[in-house]
C-alpha positions in Angstrom: 0.0 0.2 0.1 2.8 2.4 0.9 4.6 1.6 -2.6 1.5 2.5 -4.3 0.9 5.7 -3.0 4.5 6.7 -3.4 4.3 5.4 -6.9 1.1 7.5 -7.2 2.4 10.7 -6.2 5.9 10.2 -8.3 3.2 10.1 -11.2 1.5 12.9 -10.5 4.8 14.9 -10.1 6.1 13.6 -13.6 3.3 14.7 -15.0 2.9 17.9 -13.4 6.4 18.8 -14.2 5.7 18.3 -18.2 1.7 19.6 -18.1 2.6 23.3 -16.1 5.3 24.5 -18.6 2.8 23.8 -21.7 0.3 25.7 -19.6 2.3 28.6 -18.8 3.3 28.7 -22.2 -0.5 29.9 -23.3 -1.7 26.0 -23.6 -2.5 24.3 -26.8 -1.8 26.3 -30.1 -4.5 27.2 -32.6 -4.2 27.5 -36.1 -6.2 29.8 -38.5 -6.8 30.3 -42.3 -8.6 33.4 -43.2 -10.1 33.5 -47.0 -10.0 37.4 -47.4 -12.0 39.3 -50.0 -11.3 42.8 -51.1 -13.9 44.7 -52.7 -13.8 48.3 -54.0 -17.3 49.7 -55.7 -15.0 51.2 -58.4 -13.8 49.4 -61.6 -10.2 50.3 -61.2 -6.8 48.6 -60.5 -5.8 47.8 -56.9 -2.3 47.6 -55.4 -0.4 47.5 -52.5 -3.2 46.1 -50.6 -2.3 45.2 -46.9 -4.3 43.7 -44.5 -3.4 43.3 -41.0 -5.3 40.9 -38.4 -6.1 41.9 -34.6 -7.4 40.0 -31.8 -9.7 41.2 -29.4 -7.1 42.5 -27.4 -5.9 44.6 -30.1 -2.7 42.7 -30.7 -1.6 42.1 -34.3 -1.1 38.5 -34.6 -0.9 38.4 -38.7 -0.3 40.5 -41.6 -0.4 39.8 -45.4 0.3 41.9 -48.7 -0.8 41.6 -52.1 1.9 43.3 -54.0 0.3 42.3 -57.2 -1.9 44.8 -58.9 -5.4 43.3 -59.1 -7.6 44.4 -62.2 -11.3 45.6 -61.8 -11.0 46.5 -58.0 -11.5 43.0 -56.9 -9.1 40.4 -55.5 -9.9 37.2 -56.3 -8.4 35.9 -52.7 -5.8 36.5 -50.1 -5.2 34.0 -48.0 -3.6 34.5 -44.4 -2.7 31.5 -41.9 -1.4 31.9 -38.8 -1.0 30.2 -35.4 -1.7 31.7 -31.8 -1.0 30.7 -28.2 -3.9 32.6 -26.6 -7.6 32.2 -27.0 -9.2 34.0 -29.8 -13.0 34.9 -29.6 -13.0 37.7 -32.4 -10.7 39.1 -35.1 -10.6 42.2 -36.9 -9.2 42.4 -40.2 -8.2 45.8 -41.5 -7.2 46.8 -45.1 -5.8 49.6 -46.6 -3.8 50.1 -50.2 -4.4 51.9 -53.5 -6.7 52.2 -56.2 -6.1 53.8 -59.3 -7.1 54.2 -63.3 -4.2 53.9 -65.6 -4.4 58.1 -66.4 -4.7 58.9 -62.3 -2.6 59.3 -59.7 -3.5 56.5 -56.8 -5.7 57.4 -54.0 -5.5 55.5 -51.0 -8.2 53.1 -49.8 -9.4 51.4 -46.8 -12.0 49.5 -44.9 -12.2 46.7 -42.0 -14.1 43.6 -41.0 -14.7 41.7 -37.8 -15.4 37.9 -37.6 -16.2 35.8 -34.9 -13.9 32.7 -34.4 -13.7 29.7 -32.4 -10.7 28.9 -29.7 -9.8 25.5 -31.5 -8.9 27.5 -35.1 -10.2 26.7 -38.3 -10.9 28.0 -42.0 -12.4 31.4 -42.1 -14.1 33.9 -44.8 -14.6 37.4 -44.8 -15.3 40.2 -47.0 -13.8 43.7 -46.9 -15.7 46.7 -48.4 -13.0 49.4 -49.1 -13.8 52.9 -49.3 -11.4 56.4 -50.2 -9.6 57.7 -47.7 -10.5 61.2 -48.7 -14.0 61.3 -50.3 -13.3 61.8 -54.0 -16.9 61.2 -55.7 -19.9 58.6 -56.1 -18.1 57.9 -59.5 -14.9 56.4 -57.3 -16.6 54.6 -55.2 -16.3 57.1 -52.2 
């Protein structure tokens, strides 16, 4: 009886020595993949589009950049994949970049979207409607 008690206590100490450091590091890692669709209400080109993903505390957890020029004011898809060690309940996606016609100087566009997520990660979709930084005119989608 005394031997099984000692063995049980040693087993608890051994298991605790492996699980406590993992818990102290933030627990289980969750992986997220977000498919972001950027949409601008103007048939123009979008360039240098950057998407920043922040969690519910305001901490930036991922960024992605589309350096290529996209025709027609619509990106087909921008994938953002990242891992976190903290629980996530919602994510804020903020996008910014430039729009232009071939004969005009580019103007800034921006937009944001909030998505609710599960702590375990997963695959999510988001659409961000872009707007002009300074309002230009109804024709240009402001």
